[in-house]
C-alpha positions in Angstrom: 37.5 117.2 172.1 40.2 114.1 172.8 39.0 114.5 176.4 35.2 114.2 176.2 35.8 111.2 174.2 34.4 108.5 174.6 37.2 106.4 172.8 40.7 105.6 174.3 43.8 105.1 172.4 43.7 100.5 172.3 39.9 101.7 171.0 41.2 103.3 168.5 44.1 101.2 167.6 41.5 98.0 167.4 39.9 99.7 164.6 42.8 100.5 162.9 44.2 96.7 163.6 40.8 95.6 162.1 40.4 98.7 159.3 43.9 97.1 157.8 42.6 93.4 158.1 39.5 94.4 155.5 41.6 97.0 153.2 40.0 99.6 154.2 40.7 102.7 153.2 39.5 105.7 155.9 38.8 105.1 159.1 36.1 106.9 161.0 35.8 106.4 164.7 33.5 108.9 165.1 29.4 109.2 164.2 30.1 112.9 163.8 32.2 112.7 161.6 31.1 109.0 159.4 27.6 111.9 159.0 29.0 114.3 157.5 31.8 112.5 155.5 28.6 110.8 154.4 26.8 114.2 153.2 30.8 115.3 151.3 29.8 112.0 149.3 26.1 112.3 148.7 26.1 115.9 148.0 29.1 117.5 146.9 28.5 120.8 145.7 25.5 121.2 148.5 28.9 120.4 151.4 31.5 122.5 149.3 28.8 126.0 149.9 28.2 124.8 153.7 
């Protein structure tokens, strides 16, 4: 999966640095994972069935 990603280790490191500066808890660099996280937060019962 990482080989197919358009993000490099440097990109992830920069994202982590920004998240730490902003006191953010989660780092979800890929759009698909962000969308899945949002679904889980909005519809926990539905998501648990999947």
